[in-house]
Residue frames relative to the residue before (quaternion, step in Angstrom):
aa qw qx qy qz dx dy dz
M 1.0000 0.0000 0.0000 0.0000 0.00 0.00 0.00
K 0.6526 0.5038 -0.3199 0.4669 3.63 0.93 -0.80
K 0.6372 0.5301 -0.3340 0.4489 3.57 1.04 -0.85
F 0.6484 0.5259 -0.3151 0.4513 3.61 1.01 -0.83
I 0.6546 0.5022 -0.3036 0.4766 3.56 1.03 -0.90
G 0.6490 0.5213 -0.3160 0.4552 3.57 0.97 -0.82
A 0.6651 0.4922 -0.3086 0.4692 3.54 0.93 -0.82
S 0.6405 0.5204 -0.3251 0.4617 3.57 1.02 -0.79
L 0.6409 0.5305 -0.3240 0.4503 3.56 1.04 -0.81
V 0.6318 0.5149 -0.3335 0.4738 3.59 0.98 -0.80
L 0.6561 0.5193 -0.3196 0.4447 3.62 0.92 -0.90
I 0.6504 0.5178 -0.3207 0.4539 3.55 0.99 -0.87
I 0.6487 0.5198 -0.3118 0.4602 3.57 0.93 -0.93
L 0.6536 0.5188 -0.3113 0.4547 3.58 0.99 -0.91
L 0.6633 0.5020 -0.3056 0.4632 3.59 0.91 -0.86
A 0.6409 0.5250 -0.3240 0.4569 3.57 0.99 -0.82
T 0.6428 0.5253 -0.3268 0.4517 3.57 1.01 -0.79
I 0.6457 0.5209 -0.3172 0.4594 3.61 1.03 -0.88
V 0.6589 0.5044 -0.3133 0.4619 3.58 0.96 -0.88
A 0.6422 0.5340 -0.3225 0.4454 3.57 1.00 -0.83
I 0.6783 0.4806 -0.2992 0.4685 3.56 0.96 -0.92
S 0.6798 0.4884 -0.3169 0.4460 3.60 0.89 -0.87
G 0.6155 0.5548 -0.3558 0.4321 3.57 1.15 -0.51
C 0.6827 0.4792 -0.2886 0.4701 3.61 1.17 -0.29
T 0.7232 0.3738 -0.2362 0.5306 3.59 1.25 -0.08
T 0.4506 -0.6605 0.5291 0.2842 3.55 -1.29 0.48
P 0.3818 -0.7443 0.4977 0.2291 3.57 -0.63 1.11
T 0.3643 -0.7234 0.5514 0.1998 3.58 -1.08 0.71
P 0.3426 -0.7485 0.5072 0.2552 3.63 -0.45 1.08
T 0.3876 -0.7312 0.5174 0.2178 3.51 -1.07 0.78
A 0.7950 0.0485 -0.0259 0.6041 3.64 1.24 -0.35
T 0.4984 -0.6359 0.4947 0.3200 3.55 -1.17 0.61
P 0.4819 -0.6762 0.4678 0.3028 3.57 -0.74 1.02
S 0.4322 -0.6960 0.5097 0.2628 3.60 -0.95 0.82
V 0.1940 -0.7757 0.5939 0.0888 3.55 -1.07 0.89
T 0.3393 -0.7324 0.5477 0.2202 3.59 -0.76 0.92
P 0.3816 -0.7438 0.4901 0.2468 3.59 -0.58 1.10
T 0.5054 -0.6382 0.4891 0.3131 3.52 -1.17 0.69
P 0.4130 -0.7222 0.4777 0.2823 3.61 -0.60 0.95
A 0.5488 -0.6119 0.4552 0.3423 3.55 -1.15 0.76
P 0.5283 -0.6341 0.4406 0.3531 3.59 -0.96 0.72
A 0.5461 -0.6210 0.4473 0.3406 3.55 -1.07 0.74
A 0.5665 -0.6035 0.4424 0.3451 3.54 -1.12 0.73
N 0.2319 -0.7920 0.5524 0.1176 3.56 -0.77 1.04
Y 0.5798 0.5167 -0.4143 0.4745 3.55 0.89 0.98
T 0.3987 -0.7020 0.5420 0.2333 3.50 -1.33 0.34
L 0.1338 -0.7711 0.6176 0.0779 3.55 -1.21 0.61
L 0.5800 -0.5939 0.4229 0.3632 3.57 -1.08 0.68
T 0.7745 0.0903 -0.0407 0.6248 3.54 1.07 -0.78
P 0.4677 -0.6888 0.4604 0.3078 3.68 -0.62 0.95
G 0.8217 0.2447 -0.1872 0.4796 3.53 -0.93 0.94
K 0.7307 0.3568 -0.2151 0.5409 3.58 1.32 -0.11
L 0.2467 -0.7513 0.5982 0.1300 3.48 -1.11 0.80
A 0.1999 -0.8106 0.5440 0.0836 3.59 -0.29 1.28
I 0.0221 -0.8327 0.5496 -0.0638 3.54 -0.48 1.27
A 0.2624 -0.7446 0.5990 0.1339 3.55 -0.99 0.99
T 0.1025 0.7844 -0.6077 0.0703 3.56 -1.08 0.76
E 0.3207 -0.6962 0.6030 0.2209 3.56 -1.17 0.62
A 0.1484 -0.8799 0.4503 0.0319 3.54 0.09 1.32
H 0.5509 0.5199 -0.4697 0.4535 3.54 0.79 1.09
Y 0.5321 0.6163 -0.3834 0.4359 3.52 0.96 0.96
P 0.0644 0.8313 -0.5492 0.0574 3.59 0.69 1.01
P 0.5913 -0.1261 -0.7911 -0.0931 1.58 -2.22 1.16
F 0.4569 0.7099 -0.4466 0.2964 3.63 1.19 0.19
E 0.7799 -0.1376 0.0918 0.6036 3.54 0.91 -0.91
N 0.1111 0.7744 -0.6131 0.1100 3.54 -1.00 0.80
I 0.3967 -0.6863 0.5465 0.2703 3.55 -1.30 0.23
N 0.3190 -0.7244 0.5836 0.1816 3.57 -0.77 1.11
T 0.2712 -0.8123 0.4904 0.1620 3.59 -0.19 1.24
T 0.5951 0.5620 -0.3702 0.4393 3.59 1.17 -0.42
A 0.7706 0.3107 -0.1488 0.5362 3.56 0.84 -1.02
N 0.3087 -0.7678 0.4997 0.2560 3.62 1.28 -0.25
T 0.5379 0.5920 -0.4210 0.4277 3.56 0.88 0.99
F 0.5130 -0.6029 0.4985 0.3533 3.54 -1.26 0.35
E 0.0282 0.7924 -0.6083 0.0357 3.54 -1.09 0.74
G 0.4558 0.6866 -0.4988 0.2684 3.55 -1.34 0.26
F 0.7299 -0.4353 0.3025 0.4317 3.55 -1.30 0.20
D 0.6728 0.4878 -0.2891 0.4753 3.59 0.86 -1.01
I 0.6622 0.5270 -0.3118 0.4319 3.60 0.90 -0.92
E 0.6725 0.4864 -0.3011 0.4696 3.61 0.87 -0.91
L 0.6279 0.5199 -0.3302 0.4758 3.60 1.04 -0.83
M 0.6845 0.4848 -0.3038 0.4519 3.62 0.79 -0.90
N 0.6044 0.5595 -0.3434 0.4514 3.59 1.12 -0.65
E 0.6576 0.5053 -0.2915 0.4767 3.55 1.06 -0.85
I 0.6189 0.5270 -0.3286 0.4809 3.56 1.09 -0.73
G 0.6268 0.5431 -0.3252 0.4544 3.54 1.02 -0.80
K 0.6456 0.5224 -0.3126 0.4610 3.57 1.02 -0.87
E 0.6412 0.5243 -0.3152 0.4634 3.57 0.97 -0.88
L 0.7449 0.3961 -0.2318 0.4842 3.60 0.94 -0.78
G 0.4265 -0.7107 0.4571 0.3227 3.57 1.29 -0.14
L 0.5422 0.6076 -0.3992 0.4213 3.57 1.11 0.72
E 0.4296 -0.6395 0.5705 0.2846 3.56 -1.26 0.57
V 0.2613 -0.7626 0.5739 0.1441 3.56 -0.81 1.02
V 0.0914 -0.7888 0.6078 -0.0015 3.53 -0.81 1.15
Y 0.1920 -0.8114 0.5472 0.0727 3.57 -0.60 1.20
T 0.0620 -0.7512 0.6558 0.0425 3.52 -1.26 0.66
Y 0.4132 -0.6931 0.5376 0.2447 3.51 -0.96 0.97
H 0.0600 0.8085 -0.5778 0.0944 3.57 -0.82 1.00
A 0.5572 -0.6055 0.4461 0.3519 3.58 -1.03 0.77
F 0.5400 -0.6891 0.3779 0.3012 3.53 -0.73 1.13
D 0.7120 0.4991 -0.2820 0.4055 3.60 0.80 -0.91
T 0.7204 0.3689 -0.2477 0.5326 3.61 1.29 -0.13
I 0.4107 0.7272 -0.4760 0.2756 3.62 1.18 0.13
I 0.6524 0.5149 -0.3292 0.4481 3.58 0.84 -0.87
T 0.6382 0.5079 -0.3198 0.4820 3.60 0.97 -0.81
A 0.6432 0.5241 -0.3306 0.4498 3.64 0.97 -0.83
V 0.6621 0.4643 -0.3262 0.4896 3.62 0.95 -0.76
Q 0.6339 0.5488 -0.3309 0.4330 3.58 0.98 -0.85
T 0.7374 0.3834 -0.2140 0.5133 3.58 1.00 -0.79
K 0.4997 -0.7236 0.3676 0.3025 3.60 1.33 0.42
K 0.3073 0.7203 -0.5455 0.2986 3.54 0.96 0.90
F 0.7621 0.1427 -0.0885 0.6253 3.58 1.32 -0.43
D 0.5679 -0.5929 0.4554 0.3444 3.52 -1.26 0.43
A 0.7778 -0.1223 0.1328 0.6021 3.51 1.03 -0.88
A 0.2201 -0.7670 0.5832 0.1522 3.61 -1.27 -0.02
I 0.0539 -0.7549 0.6531 0.0242 3.55 -1.17 0.73
S 0.2912 0.7573 -0.5352 0.2351 3.54 -0.60 1.17
A 0.6314 -0.5477 0.3015 0.4588 3.54 0.96 1.03
F 0.2154 0.7937 -0.5353 0.1924 3.57 0.86 0.99
T 0.3318 -0.7147 0.5828 0.1988 3.55 -0.83 1.04
I 0.4153 -0.6883 0.5437 0.2413 3.56 -0.98 0.91
T 0.1136 0.7936 -0.5881 0.1072 3.60 -0.61 1.12
P 0.6072 -0.5633 0.4094 0.3825 3.60 -1.14 0.57
K 0.6351 0.5498 -0.3383 0.4242 3.58 1.01 -0.79
R 0.6800 0.4764 -0.2764 0.4840 3.57 0.98 -0.83
Q 0.6365 0.5474 -0.3138 0.4435 3.55 1.13 -0.74
E 0.5249 0.6265 -0.4158 0.3987 3.59 1.22 -0.16
T 0.7858 0.3246 -0.1559 0.5029 3.57 1.07 -0.72
I 0.8089 0.1255 -0.0578 0.5715 3.60 1.12 -0.59
D 0.4617 -0.6574 0.5096 0.3081 3.57 -1.28 0.18
F 0.2382 -0.7323 0.6175 0.1606 3.49 -1.32 0.48
T 0.4428 -0.6185 0.5656 0.3185 3.55 -1.21 0.51
D 0.6901 -0.3815 0.3768 0.4861 3.51 -1.35 -0.23
W 0.5747 -0.5965 0.4145 0.3770 3.59 -1.07 0.56
Y 0.1790 -0.7790 0.5928 0.0986 3.57 -1.23 0.57
Y 0.7883 0.1514 -0.0967 0.5885 3.62 1.21 -0.20
E 0.2370 -0.7478 0.6075 0.1245 3.56 -1.10 0.87
S 0.1544 -0.7967 0.5806 0.0655 3.58 -0.60 1.16
P 0.5420 -0.6404 0.4439 0.3149 3.58 -1.06 0.77
G 0.6573 -0.5187 0.3197 0.4436 3.63 1.19 -0.29
Q 0.6835 -0.4883 0.3668 0.3998 3.52 -1.38 -0.15
A 0.1974 -0.8221 0.5305 0.0613 3.53 -0.44 1.29
I 0.3687 -0.6847 0.5881 0.2222 3.54 -1.30 0.58
V 0.0258 -0.7825 0.6220 -0.0128 3.61 -0.80 1.02
I 0.0470 -0.7845 0.6182 -0.0143 3.53 -1.00 0.97
A 0.6637 -0.4573 0.3824 0.4518 3.56 -1.30 0.04
A 0.6026 -0.6011 0.3960 0.3447 3.58 -1.04 0.79
S 0.7000 0.4686 -0.2640 0.4698 3.59 1.09 -0.63
D 0.5385 0.6494 -0.4004 0.3578 3.60 1.23 -0.26
T 0.0810 -0.7954 0.5996 0.0357 3.62 -0.92 0.91
T 0.5373 0.6614 -0.3879 0.3513 3.59 1.28 0.10
V 0.7389 0.3717 -0.2229 0.5160 3.60 1.13 -0.57
K 0.0108 -0.8136 0.5789 -0.0526 3.53 -0.63 1.21
N 0.7931 0.0311 -0.0281 0.6076 3.62 1.23 -0.32
G 0.7699 -0.4027 0.2495 0.4277 3.51 -1.36 0.08
S 0.6469 0.5473 -0.3300 0.4159 3.59 0.98 -0.78
D 0.6321 0.5696 -0.3196 0.4170 3.57 1.21 -0.54
I 0.6263 0.5420 -0.3589 0.4302 3.57 1.17 -0.23
I 0.4601 0.6611 -0.4630 0.3699 3.62 1.25 -0.10
G 0.7953 0.2738 -0.2174 0.4952 3.55 -0.90 0.96
K 0.6494 0.4890 -0.3269 0.4819 3.61 1.21 -0.14
K 0.5338 -0.5756 0.4983 0.3681 3.55 -1.29 0.31
I 0.1238 -0.8145 0.5668 -0.0035 3.54 -0.73 1.16
G 0.2088 -0.7807 0.5760 0.1231 3.60 -0.79 0.97
V 0.0333 0.7731 -0.6309 0.0561 3.58 -1.02 0.91
Q 0.4807 -0.6198 0.5239 0.3322 3.52 -1.35 0.23
E 0.5136 -0.6622 0.4509 0.3073 3.53 -0.86 0.95
G 0.8139 0.2740 -0.2062 0.4689 3.59 -1.03 0.86
T 0.5996 0.5968 -0.3572 0.3959 3.65 1.24 -0.07
V 0.6292 -0.5076 0.4326 0.3992 3.48 -1.36 0.20
G 0.5548 0.6131 -0.3659 0.4270 3.56 1.23 -0.57
K 0.6491 0.4964 -0.3114 0.4851 3.57 0.97 -0.85
D 0.6769 0.4907 -0.3029 0.4574 3.61 0.83 -0.97
T 0.6392 0.5401 -0.3257 0.4401 3.59 1.01 -0.75
V 0.6542 0.5214 -0.2905 0.4645 3.55 0.97 -0.93
L 0.6915 0.4892 -0.2767 0.4537 3.54 0.86 -1.05
A 0.6608 0.5137 -0.3085 0.4519 3.59 1.17 -0.54
L 0.5290 0.6338 -0.4168 0.3804 3.57 1.24 -0.26
E 0.4685 -0.6750 0.4914 0.2887 3.58 -0.87 0.92
G 0.7836 0.3047 -0.2610 0.4744 3.55 -0.92 1.00
V 0.5882 0.5634 -0.3856 0.4335 3.63 1.20 -0.26
K 0.2939 -0.7445 0.5786 0.1567 3.54 -0.86 1.00
E 0.5497 -0.6323 0.4311 0.3349 3.54 -0.99 0.81
T 0.6372 0.5457 -0.3221 0.4385 3.55 1.12 -0.71
D 0.6358 0.5253 -0.3262 0.4619 3.61 1.24 -0.37
V 0.6490 0.4957 -0.3213 0.4794 3.60 1.25 -0.24
L 0.1366 -0.7976 0.5866 0.0335 3.59 -0.52 1.24
R 0.2258 -0.8079 0.5372 0.0885 3.55 -0.72 1.16
Y 0.1147 -0.8011 0.5869 0.0254 3.54 -0.93 0.95
A 0.5785 -0.6089 0.4176 0.3466 3.58 -1.17 0.58
S 0.8054 0.0773 -0.0308 0.5869 3.63 1.13 -0.53
M 0.6080 -0.5424 0.4207 0.3989 3.54 -1.27 0.28
N 0.5445 0.6097 -0.3958 0.4185 3.58 1.16 -0.54
E 0.6802 0.4810 -0.2773 0.4786 3.55 0.91 -1.00
A 0.6347 0.5270 -0.3436 0.4487 3.60 0.95 -0.78
F 0.6852 0.4740 -0.2913 0.4700 3.59 0.87 -0.90
M 0.6171 0.5232 -0.3442 0.4765 3.59 1.05 -0.65
A 0.6307 0.5225 -0.3310 0.4687 3.59 1.06 -0.70
L 0.6268 0.5217 -0.3269 0.4776 3.59 1.08 -0.72
K 0.6671 0.4996 -0.3068 0.4595 3.58 0.95 -0.80
K 0.6879 0.4623 -0.2798 0.4846 3.57 1.09 -0.67
G 0.4967 -0.6666 0.4205 0.3634 3.58 1.22 -0.29
E 0.3888 0.7156 -0.4905 0.3102 3.58 1.19 0.32
V 0.7677 0.1202 -0.0794 0.6244 3.55 1.19 -0.58
S 0.4141 -0.7128 0.5050 0.2559 3.58 -1.19 0.45
V 0.7804 0.2147 -0.0637 0.5838 3.53 1.28 -0.53
V 0.0909 -0.7383 0.6598 0.1063 3.54 -1.21 0.56
V 0.1127 -0.7742 0.6206 0.0523 3.59 -0.96 0.90
G 0.2719 0.7482 -0.5675 0.2104 3.57 -0.83 1.05
D 0.7455 -0.3769 0.2950 0.4638 3.54 -1.36 0.03
Q 0.5383 -0.6567 0.4281 0.3095 3.60 -0.84 1.00
P 0.7092 0.4622 -0.3073 0.4347 3.64 0.69 -0.93
V 0.6402 0.5029 -0.3279 0.4792 3.61 1.20 -0.44
S 0.6653 0.5046 -0.2929 0.4658 3.57 1.06 -0.76
E 0.5978 0.6277 -0.3537 0.3514 3.58 1.01 -0.75
P 0.6552 0.5112 -0.3468 0.4348 3.65 0.89 -0.78
F 0.6028 0.5555 -0.3588 0.4463 3.60 1.09 -0.67
I 0.6689 0.4988 -0.2876 0.4701 3.57 0.97 -0.93
K 0.6567 0.5058 -0.3190 0.4595 3.60 0.97 -0.83
E 0.7066 0.4777 -0.2530 0.4567 3.55 0.95 -0.92
Y 0.7971 0.1630 -0.0607 0.5783 3.54 1.10 -0.74
P 0.0511 -0.8645 0.5001 0.0036 3.61 0.64 1.13
G 0.6634 0.4972 -0.3017 0.4708 3.56 1.20 -0.47
D 0.6922 0.4773 -0.2813 0.4625 3.56 1.24 -0.18
Y 0.8316 0.1525 -0.0194 0.5337 3.56 0.91 -0.93
K 0.0342 0.7745 -0.6316 -0.0118 3.56 -1.34 0.38
F 0.5254 -0.6041 0.4904 0.3442 3.57 -1.27 0.42
A 0.1610 -0.7700 0.6100 0.0957 3.57 -1.20 0.59
G 0.8575 0.0224 -0.0198 0.5136 3.61 -0.74 1.00
E 0.6722 -0.4624 0.3874 0.4293 3.52 -1.32 -0.41
A 0.6720 -0.4925 0.3814 0.4005 3.49 -1.37 0.36
L 0.5054 -0.6696 0.4560 0.2971 3.59 -1.07 0.68
T 0.7752 0.2547 -0.1465 0.5591 3.59 1.19 -0.35
A 0.5543 -0.5683 0.4795 0.3740 3.56 -1.28 0.21
T 0.7542 -0.3452 0.2852 0.4803 3.56 -1.35 -0.08
E 0.1415 -0.7780 0.6089 0.0632 3.54 -1.08 0.92
N 0.2969 -0.7574 0.5550 0.1737 3.55 -1.14 0.59
F 0.2806 -0.7616 0.5597 0.1672 3.58 -0.92 0.88
G 0.0193 -0.7968 0.6039 -0.0075 3.55 -1.11 0.73
I 0.5173 -0.6156 0.5052 0.3133 3.57 -1.34 0.28
V 0.3983 -0.7413 0.5092 0.1804 3.50 -0.92 1.09
V 0.0391 0.7872 -0.6120 0.0649 3.60 -0.92 0.98
N 0.5484 -0.6153 0.4474 0.3471 3.59 -1.10 0.69
K 0.5540 -0.6312 0.4410 0.3165 3.56 -1.06 0.83
D 0.6483 0.5362 -0.3173 0.4377 3.58 1.14 -0.56
N 0.7216 0.4046 -0.2199 0.5170 3.60 1.30 -0.13
P 0.0212 0.8462 -0.5320 0.0206 3.64 0.72 1.02
G 0.5892 0.5822 -0.3790 0.4127 3.58 1.09 -0.55
L 0.6463 0.5075 -0.3280 0.4659 3.57 1.05 -0.68
T 0.6118 0.5308 -0.3438 0.4752 3.59 1.07 -0.73
A 0.6636 0.4978 -0.3053 0.4675 3.59 0.93 -0.82
A 0.6534 0.5112 -0.3175 0.4593 3.59 0.96 -0.84
I 0.6538 0.4985 -0.3179 0.4723 3.59 0.95 -0.81
N 0.6346 0.5393 -0.3251 0.4481 3.53 1.00 -0.84
S 0.6285 0.5364 -0.3157 0.4665 3.56 1.00 -0.86
A 0.6781 0.4843 -0.2822 0.4754 3.57 0.90 -0.97
L 0.6442 0.5314 -0.3139 0.4518 3.55 0.99 -0.86
A 0.6305 0.5432 -0.3307 0.4451 3.56 1.00 -0.82
K 0.6504 0.5042 -0.3109 0.4755 3.58 0.99 -0.83
I 0.6645 0.5148 -0.2982 0.4521 3.57 0.96 -0.89
K 0.6335 0.4974 -0.3222 0.4974 3.56 1.11 -0.66
A 0.6934 0.5209 -0.2758 0.4146 3.58 0.84 -1.02
D 0.7689 0.3764 -0.2166 0.4692 3.60 0.88 -0.84
G 0.6245 -0.6047 0.3185 0.3780 3.57 1.25 0.30
R 0.4671 0.6866 -0.4620 0.3113 3.62 1.12 -0.05
L 0.6195 0.5433 -0.3492 0.4462 3.60 0.96 -0.71
Q 0.6572 0.5094 -0.3011 0.4669 3.56 0.94 -0.91
K 0.6351 0.5356 -0.3208 0.4548 3.56 1.02 -0.85
I 0.6679 0.4882 -0.3033 0.4728 3.58 0.93 -0.85
Y 0.6163 0.5491 -0.3264 0.4606 3.56 1.08 -0.79
D 0.6741 0.5028 -0.3039 0.4476 3.53 0.84 -0.97
K 0.6293 0.5457 -0.3367 0.4391 3.59 1.04 -0.69
W 0.8008 0.3515 -0.1622 0.4569 3.59 0.86 -0.93
F 0.7941 0.3237 -0.1526 0.4913 3.55 1.15 -0.47
E 0.6768 0.4667 -0.3140 0.4749 3.62 1.18 -0.19
């Protein structure tokens, strides 16, 4: 019994000595403690199909959206931007061609999650749908006439003439709001391609539409078309259309769009399609 007590006493003294020594030194960690990452918050928006972003677009509006007939794919400024947004959200972007003048209704009735098609943000449109933050500033609604025309020099000169516009656009609303323009003088077309073809054929004397969309026609066919006077409207901002019942999706797209603007991707896409 004495031997056991003696041995225990020696062990206690030895342990006390080790603790005292270790208390005077800083221990060196042998490994970095593992930290459990905080999981990303769940998406607070709904999608028609999980993992996919269903997008409507009227793909006859270059350089914003168009169909590459060789590759049979959608392309353009809007398309590349939407693809980057999809990457940020971890979603596959699925595009569907849709008539422009019914796209807003289609999003409103939840046939699509959202739409991108060079939509100008206007108070009238905001009554029925939501817009994301703007992603493009347009110079406004331009006046285009035949290259040989010398009669139209400004907006007042289009009064009394046949004017071609794309149905459902701000261009149409702008022309109809001009004092003196008769509704019967405004011819509506399904696309800007058709409106410009009508100008070439002489069916209309003027085409009014977004300046950046009209410019490629003038560059490609300088002998057929030219700009006349100043734009009929001030600078306009384009946004992505989202259903009012899905504010979480609008917020998520805005967050992705902010990152794309901040890191230079938006500028890079712009330079590709407009410079």
